[in-house]
VOGU-3710 file (C-alpha; in Angstrom, 3 decimals, decimal comma):
1> mtlhtfsllf> -16,873/-52,904/38,379  -20,305/-53,394/36,751  -20,691/-53,949/33,390  -23,300/-50,736/33,187  -20,450/-48,923/35,213  -18,085/-50,221/32,527  -20,085/-48,998/29,277  -20,950/-45,301/30,813  -17,226/-44,827/31,048  -16,535/-45,340/27,668
11> yvlavlclsv> -19,567/-43,313/26,814  -18,102/-40,228/28,581  -14,932/-40,264/27,970  -13,877/-37,448/25,497  -12,238/-38,591/21,858  -9,659/-36,957/20,047  -10,257/-37,384/16,228  -7,203/-37,324/13,822  -7,164/-36,976/10,107  -5,628/-39,764/7,836
21> saanlawngh> -4,759/-39,154/4,579  -7,139/-41,404/1,876  -4,284/-42,511/0,441  -3,838/-45,108/3,116  -6,678/-46,935/2,012  -6,621/-50,949/2,204  -7,893/-53,789/0,370  -8,249/-57,404/0,396  -5,391/-57,955/-2,353  -7,670/-57,817/-5,541
31> ttpgsdtpsp> -9,746/-55,063/-7,608  -12,186/-56,101/-10,037  -13,375/-54,160/-13,189  -15,774/-51,254/-12,766  -14,834/-51,226/-9,118  -14,050/-47,268/-9,395  -17,925/-46,679/-10,517  -19,736/-47,160/-7,052  -23,492/-47,651/-6,870  -25,689/-47,730/-3,820
41> frpyyvppga> -25,274/-50,964/-1,962  -28,933/-52,300/-2,668  -29,637/-55,950/-2,393  -30,230/-56,765/-5,878  -27,228/-58,334/-7,395  -26,638/-60,876/-10,027  -23,512/-63,097/-9,104  -21,003/-64,148/-11,264  -22,627/-67,493/-12,731  -26,192/-66,337/-11,871
51> kgydsdspfv> -28,793/-65,367/-14,434  -31,043/-62,550/-14,036  -34,654/-62,025/-14,908  -35,891/-58,307/-15,396  -39,576/-57,756/-14,889  -40,209/-57,067/-18,397  -38,533/-60,517/-19,365  -40,807/-62,645/-22,150  -40,180/-65,555/-19,533  -42,126/-64,104/-16,787
61> hysdgwremh> -45,652/-64,426/-17,249  -48,053/-62,144/-15,489  -52,291/-62,387/-15,040  -54,031/-59,373/-16,562  -53,900/-57,082/-13,639  -50,441/-56,032/-13,320  -48,856/-52,436/-14,859  -45,686/-51,560/-15,528  -44,064/-49,074/-13,514  -40,594/-47,276/-15,145
71> sqayvgnslr> -37,912/-45,456/-12,886  -34,050/-45,371/-12,836  -34,126/-46,936/-9,801  -35,336/-49,904/-10,579  -33,725/-53,543/-12,155  -33,813/-52,461/-15,913  -35,604/-49,254/-15,354  -38,788/-51,058/-14,870  -40,564/-52,610/-12,332  -44,267/-54,598/-12,574
81> qtdragdyat> -47,007/-53,671/-9,800  -50,546/-54,872/-9,142  -52,840/-53,942/-6,066  -55,200/-56,212/-7,308  -55,727/-59,354/-4,997  -55,111/-63,055/-6,504  -52,925/-61,515/-9,204  -50,012/-63,748/-10,009  -46,771/-63,734/-11,960  -44,671/-67,254/-13,103
91> lsfygsgiev> -41,634/-68,503/-14,175  -40,364/-71,336/-15,170  -36,322/-72,106/-14,701  -33,804/-74,426/-14,148  -31,989/-74,203/-11,493  -31,265/-74,780/-7,228  -31,931/-71,283/-6,456  -34,298/-68,286/-6,595  -34,354/-65,027/-5,284  -37,277/-62,561/-5,789
101> fgncdpyhgi> -36,849/-58,717/-5,769  -39,401/-55,662/-5,361  -40,088/-52,979/-3,694  -41,439/-52,728/-0,139  -43,555/-50,358/1,811  -46,074/-49,443/4,477  -48,497/-50,009/1,679  -47,247/-53,754/0,385  -49,002/-56,983/1,380  -48,641/-60,393/1,809
111> fdvwidgslv> -47,154/-62,618/-1,491  -47,775/-66,371/-1,372  -44,851/-68,467/-3,037  -45,453/-71,120/-4,686  -43,090/-73,451/-5,804  -43,657/-76,627/-8,409  -47,777/-76,356/-7,463  -46,735/-76,254/-3,249  -47,511/-73,432/-1,280  -43,561/-73,202/0,477
121> qkvdawcnke> -43,975/-69,363/2,374  -45,954/-66,522/2,911  -44,151/-63,171/2,304  -45,040/-59,989/4,197  -43,448/-57,110/1,765  -44,507/-54,462/4,499  -41,686/-52,304/5,609  -41,829/-48,973/7,686  -40,172/-46,582/4,801  -39,751/-47,297/1,243
131> ykqqrkywnf> -37,020/-49,287/-0,296  -36,480/-50,264/-3,746  -34,446/-53,585/-5,182  -35,403/-55,229/-2,135  -34,975/-59,000/-1,461  -38,482/-60,676/-0,655  -37,649/-64,403/-0,691  -35,041/-66,877/-1,139  -34,636/-70,450/-1,485  -30,992/-72,067/-2,298
141> dlqdkkhtvk> -32,317/-75,555/-0,913  -34,050/-76,773/-4,374  -33,469/-79,694/-6,245  -31,050/-78,814/-9,180  -33,694/-79,064/-11,963  -36,566/-77,338/-13,950  -39,012/-75,803/-11,958  -41,980/-73,247/-11,610  -42,055/-70,209/-9,235  -46,128/-68,220/-8,742
151> lvnnpgstrr> -46,173/-65,329/-6,422  -49,531/-64,412/-6,001  -50,933/-61,148/-4,597  -52,870/-62,950/-1,372  -56,334/-62,280/-1,438  -56,737/-61,773/2,599  -53,846/-59,413/3,178  -55,476/-55,895/4,002  -52,554/-54,578/2,367  -53,161/-55,186/-1,435
161> ratldaivvt> -49,913/-53,998/-3,042  -47,373/-56,287/-4,585  -44,147/-55,451/-6,922  -41,751/-57,659/-9,117  -38,704/-56,173/-10,181  -36,451/-58,951/-10,964  -35,666/-62,773/-10,331  -32,046/-64,203/-9,683  -31,689/-67,827/-10,536  -28,611/-69,707/-9,216
171> rysdrtrths> -27,442/-73,193/-10,430  -24,786/-75,488/-8,260  -24,490/-78,243/-10,558  -22,804/-74,628/-12,534  -19,928/-74,987/-10,625  -18,831/-78,741/-10,254  -15,968/-80,131/-12,814  -13,554/-82,456/-12,762  -10,889/-82,507/-10,520  -7,171/-84,136/-11,351
181> atsahrspsp> -6,299/-86,991/-9,380  -4,243/-85,402/-6,160  -3,738/-86,935/-2,800  -6,736/-84,615/-1,750  -9,112/-87,475/-3,386  -7,147/-90,486/-3,473  -8,392/-93,018/-0,741  -6,558/-92,912/2,535  -3,844/-95,548/2,571  -4,795/-97,939/5,309
191> lllaeagpte> -1,511/-97,832/7,172  -2,216/-94,285/8,126  -6,007/-95,155/9,784  -6,666/-97,081/12,875  -7,594/-100,456/12,962  -11,031/-100,069/14,099  -13,572/-102,984/15,003  -17,282/-102,868/13,611  -17,834/-99,588/11,795  -19,961/-96,641/13,243
201> ewilnqtgtt> -21,703/-94,692/11,144  -21,132/-91,119/10,996  -24,085/-89,179/9,463  -24,163/-85,883/7,265  -27,222/-83,729/6,592  -27,572/-80,745/4,666  -30,207/-78,412/6,317  -30,524/-74,800/6,474  -28,748/-71,751/4,860  -27,186/-68,694/6,829
211> gvhamqlavi> -28,473/-65,695/4,978  -25,003/-64,059/5,603  -22,084/-66,004/4,244  -19,951/-67,711/7,477  -16,957/-66,427/7,573  -16,600/-66,395/11,329  -18,663/-68,546/14,008  -19,456/-68,908/17,050  -22,219/-70,734/19,542  -23,675/-67,616/21,596
221> spthalivdk> -26,642/-69,796/23,704  -28,317/-73,119/23,443  -30,317/-71,953/20,552  -28,411/-69,807/18,363  -24,819/-69,243/17,013  -23,427/-66,033/15,603  -22,652/-65,724/12,261  -20,203/-62,672/10,929  -18,981/-62,099/7,116  -17,464/-59,394/5,622
231> vehnplting> -19,797/-56,643/3,675  -20,875/-58,093/0,474  -24,404/-58,659/-1,441  -25,626/-61,640/1,448  -29,104/-62,742/0,721  -30,595/-61,662/3,954  -31,345/-57,828/4,439  -31,571/-55,419/7,318  -32,166/-51,699/6,948  -33,040/-51,971/3,342
241> hpawaalynl> -29,223/-53,244/2,153  -27,909/-56,859/2,660  -26,817/-57,594/6,089  -23,252/-59,070/6,738  -24,055/-60,528/10,965  -26,904/-62,861/11,484  -28,018/-65,162/14,338  -28,781/-68,749/13,471  -31,027/-70,663/14,950  -29,773/-74,090/16,110
251> kthavtalsm> -32,968/-75,771/16,249  -35,480/-74,587/13,762  -32,544/-73,286/11,368  -34,061/-69,871/10,841  -31,472/-66,795/10,639  -32,221/-63,164/11,974  -30,138/-60,557/10,388  -27,995/-58,315/12,771  -26,713/-54,427/12,047  -23,471/-54,021/11,668
261> rsnsfcaggt> -21,413/-50,693/10,938  -18,490/-51,365/10,107  -16,871/-53,842/7,966  -15,924/-57,071/10,116  -13,989/-58,361/6,880  -11,530/-60,953/8,459  -12,042/-59,765/12,189  -11,523/-62,226/15,402  -13,355/-62,500/18,683  -13,500/-63,868/22,050
271> flrngsmiiv> -15,876/-63,946/25,265  -15,423/-62,298/28,129  -15,452/-62,780/31,954  -19,349/-61,733/31,763  -20,327/-63,746/28,905  -20,254/-60,457/26,384  -18,416/-61,173/23,143  -15,880/-58,846/21,173  -15,518/-58,986/17,641  -12,487/-56,975/17,035
281> ggnpvvenkt> -10,480/-55,469/13,875  -11,489/-56,025/10,368  -11,190/-53,958/7,039  -11,247/-49,976/6,475  -13,918/-48,611/3,891  -12,235/-49,203/0,260  -15,025/-48,475/-2,312  -13,125/-48,073/-5,002  -11,326/-51,157/-4,665  -13,300/-53,833/-3,347
291> apsdfgdvdg> -16,511/-53,875/-5,177  -18,712/-51,466/-7,260  -20,699/-50,739/-4,422  -20,894/-47,682/-2,115  -21,911/-50,025/1,034  -22,026/-47,664/3,894  -20,186/-49,048/6,362  -17,113/-47,423/8,320  -14,180/-48,381/9,131  -13,426/-52,152/10,863
301> lqairffhpc> -9,633/-51,977/11,795  -9,739/-50,521/14,757  -13,321/-51,456/15,722  -14,589/-53,166/19,188  -18,236/-54,470/18,326  -20,158/-55,719/21,697  -22,495/-58,569/21,827  -24,074/-58,767/25,024  -25,275/-62,047/26,519  -28,330/-63,391/24,701
311> dsqsasgcnv> -30,628/-65,860/25,417  -33,702/-65,156/23,548  -34,943/-68,208/21,790  -36,630/-65,673/18,840  -33,123/-63,997/18,723  -35,604/-60,781/19,709  -33,557/-57,803/21,454  -30,153/-59,569/20,603  -27,612/-56,961/18,570  -24,269/-55,951/18,122
321> yenharirma> -23,121/-52,522/19,644  -20,504/-50,296/18,545  -19,223/-46,791/18,693  -16,053/-46,123/17,604  -15,748/-42,762/19,487  -15,760/-44,618/22,768  -14,776/-48,215/22,511  -11,661/-48,949/19,908  -8,474/-50,944/19,734  -5,259/-48,323/19,886
331> sprwyttvvr> -4,142/-49,650/16,425  -5,577/-51,384/13,483  -6,027/-54,897/13,364  -6,905/-57,446/9,973  -6,287/-61,199/10,394  -6,080/-60,749/14,131  -6,543/-63,232/16,645  -8,047/-62,974/20,053  -7,878/-64,653/23,172  -9,420/-64,813/26,655
341> lsdgsammig> -7,009/-64,647/28,959  -6,941/-65,848/32,432  -8,271/-63,098/34,310  -11,271/-62,928/31,804  -9,938/-59,906/29,184  -9,044/-60,221/25,882  -5,500/-59,805/24,243  -5,582/-59,016/20,549  -2,793/-60,436/18,818  -0,543/-59,169/15,109
351> gskkggwinn> -2,570/-58,857/12,361  -2,143/-56,608/9,593  -2,239/-52,500/9,353  -3,631/-52,369/6,034  -4,729/-55,623/4,415  -3,035/-57,289/1,443  -2,600/-60,786/0,960  0,730/-62,262/2,509  2,000/-59,837/5,274  4,814/-57,843/4,627
361> atvnnptvey> 6,665/-55,412/7,046  5,458/-52,352/5,583  1,747/-53,298/6,904  2,960/-55,938/9,767  1,098/-55,118/13,348  3,981/-56,821/15,394  2,435/-56,108/18,297  -0,488/-57,256/20,559  -3,075/-54,847/23,048  -5,814/-55,501/25,813
371> fppkdikgsn> -9,014/-54,855/26,206  -9,989/-53,444/28,550  -6,292/-51,659/28,001  -3,663/-53,004/30,523  -0,729/-51,298/31,941  2,362/-53,581/31,028  5,498/-52,852/31,741  4,783/-49,074/31,130  2,589/-49,362/27,812  -0,203/-47,514/29,438
381> gmpiplaflr> -2,736/-49,144/27,279  -1,021/-48,879/23,875  0,114/-51,843/22,076  2,932/-53,993/22,740  5,673/-55,142/20,287  6,516/-58,675/19,873  9,863/-59,660/18,228  8,100/-62,783/17,377  5,573/-61,082/15,238  8,450/-59,428/13,708
391> dtlnsnlfpi> 10,113/-62,264/13,076  7,347/-64,706/11,739  6,988/-62,459/8,337  5,886/-63,176/6,173  3,312/-65,708/6,435  1,955/-64,812/9,775  -1,525/-63,704/9,909  -3,843/-64,822/12,392  -1,298/-66,495/14,803  -2,353/-69,499/16,633
401> afvlpngnvf> -2,792/-69,024/19,997  -3,997/-70,787/23,030  -3,963/-70,067/26,808  -2,161/-72,368/28,958  -2,571/-73,869/32,454  0,079/-71,506/33,955  -1,387/-68,315/32,058  0,969/-67,659/29,569  -0,160/-67,840/25,960  1,144/-70,610/23,196
411> maanndtmiy> 1,562/-69,003/20,025  2,962/-70,136/16,476  3,096/-68,075/13,618  4,297/-69,330/10,043  6,415/-72,140/10,931  7,555/-70,855/14,377  6,495/-71,458/17,872  7,017/-70,055/21,099  5,345/-69,386/24,826  4,418/-65,489/25,527
421> nwkdnseqrl> 4,590/-64,159/29,408  2,371/-61,652/28,990  2,476/-60,449/32,600  6,265/-59,577/32,388  6,161/-59,246/28,298  8,915/-61,679/27,778  9,272/-64,729/24,974  10,566/-68,280/25,163  10,863/-69,760/21,812  9,885/-73,262/21,475
431> psipngvrvt> 10,897/-75,549/18,188  9,967/-74,747/14,887  7,268/-76,716/13,148  9,559/-79,533/11,306  9,628/-80,040/7,470  9,471/-76,113/6,599  5,465/-76,333/7,398  3,762/-73,417/7,488  0,615/-73,403/9,310  -0,834/-69,413/9,570
441> ypmagtalll> -2,473/-67,449/6,766  -2,295/-67,537/3,952  -0,693/-71,144/4,470  -3,191/-71,996/6,588  -3,137/-75,254/8,970  -5,453/-75,558/12,008  -4,471/-76,146/15,591  -5,988/-77,130/18,996  -4,932/-77,220/22,619  -5,595/-80,870/23,810
451> plspdneyqp> -7,782/-81,887/26,629  -6,703/-81,148/30,215  -6,689/-83,482/32,985  -6,395/-82,763/36,571  -4,915/-86,735/36,374  -1,660/-85,057/34,773  -2,177/-81,597/36,441  -3,327/-80,192/33,619  -0,056/-80,452/31,366  -0,818/-78,672/28,176
461> eilicggsti> -0,149/-80,481/24,873  -0,466/-78,689/21,528  -1,776/-80,058/18,373  -1,148/-78,346/14,528  -2,564/-80,066/11,510  -2,209/-78,937/7,784  -0,781/-76,090/6,219  1,983/-75,930/3,398  5,816/-75,897/2,953  5,300/-72,887/-0,148
471> ddtkpgyeis> 7,877/-70,375/0,107  6,144/-67,035/1,783  8,344/-64,802/-0,118  7,558/-65,720/-3,664  5,284/-63,201/-5,450  1,460/-64,450/-6,428  2,700/-64,936/-10,002  5,203/-67,641/-8,826  2,702/-69,523/-7,112  -0,001/-71,916/-8,018
481> sqdaaskqcs> -3,364/-73,447/-6,748  -2,055/-76,689/-7,608  1,099/-76,446/-5,559  0,112/-79,090/-2,794  -0,337/-78,684/0,914  1,237/-80,612/3,782  -0,143/-83,931/5,882  1,656/-83,182/8,533  0,347/-83,024/11,752  2,802/-82,388/15,022
491> rmllteagia> 2,145/-82,292/18,379  4,370/-81,401/21,551  3,824/-81,757/24,945  4,401/-78,001/26,733  6,608/-79,468/29,791  10,369/-78,748/30,118  10,877/-82,520/29,265  8,165/-82,280/26,415  9,859/-79,092/24,649  13,132/-80,865/24,986
501> kgwetedmpd> 11,896/-83,628/23,383  10,522/-81,303/20,728  7,677/-81,975/17,688  6,464/-85,130/16,929  5,281/-85,624/13,296  2,351/-87,932/11,840  1,033/-88,078/8,626  -2,891/-87,238/8,098  -4,307/-89,568/5,418  -5,178/-86,502/3,204
511> arlmpdavll> -2,526/-83,211/3,014  -4,999/-80,137/3,923  -4,744/-76,301/3,834  -7,448/-74,323/5,602  -8,880/-77,525/7,541  -10,967/-77,245/10,929  -10,420/-79,258/14,313  -13,165/-79,438/16,013  -12,718/-81,233/19,509  -15,689/-83,800/20,415
521> ptgqvvvlng> -16,734/-84,002/24,144  -15,059/-87,726/23,872  -11,813/-86,089/23,745  -11,470/-87,133/20,154  -10,994/-84,573/17,182  -12,645/-84,291/14,380  -10,425/-82,603/11,097  -12,605/-81,424/8,171  -12,977/-79,250/5,650  -10,120/-77,435/3,339
531> agsgtsgygn> -8,394/-78,019/-0,160  -5,771/-80,520/-1,012  -3,687/-77,500/-2,821  -2,825/-73,930/-3,084  -3,082/-71,013/-0,650  -6,123/-69,162/1,296  -7,476/-65,975/0,024  -8,173/-65,330/-3,575  -7,207/-63,164/-7,210  -3,137/-63,300/-6,223
541> vlnqvgasna> -2,059/-67,009/-7,793  -1,761/-68,942/-11,227  -3,855/-71,401/-12,227  -7,046/-69,732/-10,042  -10,422/-71,847/-9,928  -12,815/-69,001/-10,471  -10,855/-66,679/-8,194  -10,142/-69,086/-5,736  -6,337/-69,551/-4,957  -6,497/-73,236/-3,485
551> dnpvltpvly> -8,255/-75,827/-5,199  -8,618/-80,049/-4,767  -11,231/-79,745/-1,890  -10,874/-82,458/0,824  -14,191/-83,924/1,125  -14,088/-86,623/3,443  -13,375/-86,136/7,570  -10,825/-88,088/9,605  -11,339/-88,464/13,369  -8,540/-88,131/15,231
561> tpsaprgsrf> -7,852/-90,101/18,506  -5,105/-88,632/20,907  -4,894/-91,344/23,491  -4,539/-94,023/20,434  -1,022/-95,181/19,923  1,136/-93,164/17,124  0,597/-94,136/13,879  -3,382/-95,075/14,665  -4,698/-92,315/15,800  -6,640/-91,427/12,340
571> ssagmptski> -9,665/-93,117/11,080  -12,318/-92,133/8,420  -14,161/-95,381/9,018  -18,088/-94,716/8,452  -17,088/-91,190/7,542  -19,402/-89,737/4,976  -18,136/-87,366/1,977  -19,931/-84,278/1,363  -20,669/-82,541/-1,891  -20,098/-78,736/-1,101
581> prmyhsvatl> -16,009/-77,914/-1,130  -15,567/-76,065/2,031  -12,238/-74,257/1,546  -11,650/-70,464/2,125  -13,803/-68,700/4,590  -15,006/-72,240/5,810  -16,314/-72,948/9,745  -17,030/-76,043/11,941  -17,962/-76,134/15,806  -19,324/-78,545/17,724
591> vpdgrimiag> -23,216/-77,218/18,964  -24,760/-77,823/22,323  -26,775/-81,046/20,910  -22,912/-82,843/20,499  -23,731/-82,190/16,064  -20,816/-80,466/14,076  -21,988/-77,232/12,349  -20,619/-77,096/8,946  -20,946/-73,607/7,179  -19,020/-71,516/4,783
601> snpnldrsek> -16,757/-71,542/1,842  -16,362/-68,130/-0,327  -13,050/-67,563/-1,839  -14,530/-64,345/-3,956  -14,728/-60,867/-3,930  -18,349/-60,879/-3,458  -20,774/-63,106/-3,507  -20,372/-65,748/-6,481  -22,041/-68,493/-7,677  -18,824/-69,904/-9,939
611> eygteyrvew> -16,781/-72,526/-8,766  -15,619/-72,246/-6,052  -18,789/-70,024/-5,057  -20,275/-68,828/-2,138  -21,706/-71,096/-0,214  -25,163/-70,695/2,402  -26,095/-74,032/2,636  -25,203/-75,946/6,360  -24,295/-78,924/7,028  -24,766/-81,077/9,744
621> lsppymaker> -22,107/-83,991/11,159  -23,357/-86,070/13,724  -20,789/-88,822/15,124  -22,406/-92,098/15,856  -23,059/-91,180/19,738  -26,188/-89,140/18,386  -28,000/-92,360/18,027  -27,024/-94,063/20,907  -28,607/-94,029/24,486  -27,464/-90,767/25,813
631> pqikdatkql> -26,615/-89,278/29,588  -29,098/-86,202/30,642  -28,087/-83,517/32,426  -31,353/-82,922/34,624  -30,660/-80,172/37,117  -27,301/-78,107/37,129  -25,823/-74,983/38,141  -25,537/-71,779/35,914  -22,343/-70,426/37,414  -19,362/-72,160/39,089
641> efaqervitv> -16,889/-70,638/41,279  -13,379/-71,506/40,678  -12,438/-74,872/43,047  -16,193/-74,719/43,750  -17,947/-78,196/44,362  -21,843/-78,478/43,052  -23,890/-81,498/42,878  -25,343/-81,968/39,215  -28,431/-84,048/38,527  -28,385/-86,619/35,992
651> qlppnaqdvk> -29,992/-89,728/34,069  -27,735/-92,179/33,372  -28,069/-94,634/30,758  -28,518/-98,544/32,681  -25,142/-100,066/33,333  -22,834/-97,016/32,297  -19,500/-97,946/33,603  -17,039/-94,652/32,867  -18,514/-91,442/33,972  -17,235/-88,030/33,207
661> vvlmdlgyvt> -17,722/-84,535/33,286  -15,773/-82,477/30,611  -16,196/-78,572/30,555  -16,015/-76,829/26,861  -15,236/-73,123/25,147  -16,483/-74,228/21,768  -14,609/-70,973/20,466  -14,764/-68,601/18,143  -13,465/-69,908/14,926  -12,695/-68,061/11,932
671> havhansrmv> -9,961/-69,350/8,861  -8,767/-72,121/10,571  -8,224/-70,794/13,728  -10,518/-71,755/16,730  -9,570/-69,525/18,883  -10,101/-70,361/22,962  -11,181/-73,583/21,848  -10,597/-75,779/24,966  -11,790/-78,710/26,865  -11,105/-79,297/30,451
681> ylpaslsadr> -11,725/-82,735/32,745  -13,702/-82,291/35,563  -12,991/-84,053/38,939  -16,544/-85,690/39,414  -17,459/-88,283/42,110  -21,562/-90,186/41,504  -23,309/-90,929/44,265  -24,632/-94,323/45,174  -27,850/-94,260/43,524  -26,650/-92,865/40,572
691> teltvtappn> -28,551/-90,023/39,878  -26,197/-87,106/41,262  -22,962/-86,100/40,435  -20,516/-84,084/42,397  -17,929/-81,947/40,414  -15,448/-79,844/41,250  -14,948/-76,605/39,153  -11,200/-76,067/37,156  -8,858/-74,689/40,441  -8,449/-70,922/38,551
701> gmvyppgpaw> -8,762/-68,946/35,510  -5,485/-70,648/33,794  -6,680/-73,578/33,305  -9,948/-72,628/32,307  -10,348/-68,751/31,450  -13,245/-66,976/33,140  -16,218/-66,962/31,281  -18,986/-68,619/29,523  -18,677/-72,727/29,198  -20,742/-75,801/28,359
711> lfvvadgvps> -20,688/-78,663/30,452  -20,846/-82,069/29,202  -21,866/-85,453/30,882  -19,984/-88,415/28,847  -20,521/-91,728/29,664  -19,258/-94,604/28,316  -17,864/-92,362/25,777  -21,731/-91,341/24,667  -21,745/-87,177/26,082  -24,925/-85,659/26,979
721> ighsliigdg> -26,799/-82,467/25,592  -24,383/-79,455/26,645  -25,497/-77,284/29,737  -24,824/-73,617/29,604  -22,923/-71,799/32,555  -20,493/-69,424/33,481  -17,256/-70,505/35,010  -16,282/-67,579/37,681  -17,655/-64,602/39,065  -19,144/-63,373/36,134
731> kspevdekal> -18,131/-59,879/36,099  -16,880/-57,369/33,903  -13,117/-57,309/33,171  -11,381/-55,072/35,171  -10,612/-51,632/33,986  -6,902/-49,599/34,153  -9,008/-46,437/33,604  -5,739/-44,915/33,384  -4,816/-46,902/30,408  -8,188/-46,388/28,848
741> knvlentgpd> -7,596/-42,587/28,894  -4,442/-42,496/27,370  -5,627/-44,758/24,511  -8,690/-42,449/23,973  -6,458/-39,362/23,964  -3,509/-40,935/22,117  -5,830/-42,543/19,056  -8,799/-41,391/16,684  -11,565/-43,097/15,981  -11,000/-44,801/12,499
751> qyeasksgge> -8,159/-42,974/12,387  -6,921/-44,951/8,868  -10,130/-43,808/7,186  -12,385/-41,077/8,296  -15,885/-42,233/8,999  -18,588/-41,680/6,742  -20,741/-41,181/10,231  -19,563/-40,390/14,171  -20,781/-41,390/17,406  -23,443/-44,407/17,451
761> e> -25,919/-45,502/14,874
//
């Protein structure tokens, strides 16, 4: 079935709408004062810790041509406006970030932004209809010191109107504090570090800002990464309100807002067999619970949002599609994990029906379901109960899951593990994670399926690092942000002999909760981000820092070499230390050029500038291989069928000896879960003239689930830039039309909260 037919099928099916009481509202477990008086979701917002200057502030100085306007729709009921070219306004301030607000409409023109005497941007304030309280300029990359901003009505603009409603100033220095000496800040024990030769330098740079907070992250093309957040007051705007999704240009650092209808707070996602991405689940509309604004979104709990393949270098034409009347899950899922299966379809695993903090039997969704829907053991598309997801309460949200080379799915939740045969709906329980370490939300650790190789017939091995031993039956008032995280890494070979042997454990140099584990094309793993104590979430425990449930950020990455002897696998040699805490709602991913993109951190209900504040700054961790002569892929296929041989043209560094070819899925990253992250070595032979490599694709969709991939050539431990391709036939996943029809006839769109609008936006 083609993608076009696949989409049309959803459009023409009828839908049965169910009515559900608004008493079933859900929220993220935290309510703020004033949240029972909603106001419009406009971009103007002064985060806690920031300072707002109204247009009539005595600190803002104007040239003669400005006139004062009054309306309840303006910030502070007042606004300054001019239609005279060359008019300017100035403000001197101390801070590291600034946002400028005003109106936009068809009459507004261009204004120039000068900071400290330098022209930094020309801003076009035109829009097709009038919007008030709009963020027209923002910059969070200033040095934390005194600055002067000057806004000039551009003399060359044919449209002459300029307005200033308010200015917001942020200061990153207000977030800093003196941390207690904990394991998160001690120097790593030399006994835990690899005995390396001369130090090779890793470089950490801070460049770019994301525009929307980076709660979810996925590389979607050679030039762009998709960033998804929850509904909140982000700097980037779209259609007159703050955006909660965007595309980030990996080369220019530009951000482009995406329109999303539903609240994607704590959603999951995956690519499908044809290269499309789905983003599933999220939060309901909870306007009288989570914030003092009417966000204008719709229920995200059952949402399936489509992002179709988009290679546009400018991000033009890229968009998110959702229509809950025709495309949705059968059950609500908040904090769900999504994996791509061996047939290129998606499995949605577990989650919560309503939200909250620590899961419980009342809201637990102990089921899996599929997209497109499947008829497994008579389920006819409806959710399939898993005993594992009942037995692992309470700390079992965002389960860890990876597709194994035999097509089954490894799962970990709380401190238990299993292998799930989804085709016959059977569970094989595995040994529990040792020492009582819990590894899923809110005691989140991180995990990877280690690289698969034909040399050992693709024997799968799982690595799980970090987490916590906190008792998940305790209420929040008995848990502290200072409760220690775990240093433990657990590793198990999922063969009969390996399972019988059980988990092998070793300690990281530092304890980490909410870390990220990123596979490099070299087969090594970088563990970074996270906190040394507490739990995931915000507003729930004792000794919160700001609203954060966690404290003691771990600021130095560590390199893990799976092939090294036990006891010498970790190394911090040459690793830089960041100044930016990356804790709850942080992300990190490998990008095609071989660097690691690091973003996010927001343990807050809405955007905040207090510690630990909402982070929009992006960091880039460059491994030592970035500074070396690198192999190049000169020509390669855009599609590779299973078991197929193809020749790729390469340029290798002189005298390169060890040449490997690897296939990688960079994953869908959120909440320390790197769903679908994968690396497979491909059989390869080098031509006599060293310009061609004959490579053989994975044997089937169990070794590498069909869909998008990145091809890297690695010469003597130095990788090329990744080459984008599709593995498999590139077709849409097969549709069981009977199961699909059954789901639509027996569920309703947004049935756990009535939508504010129906159908397509």
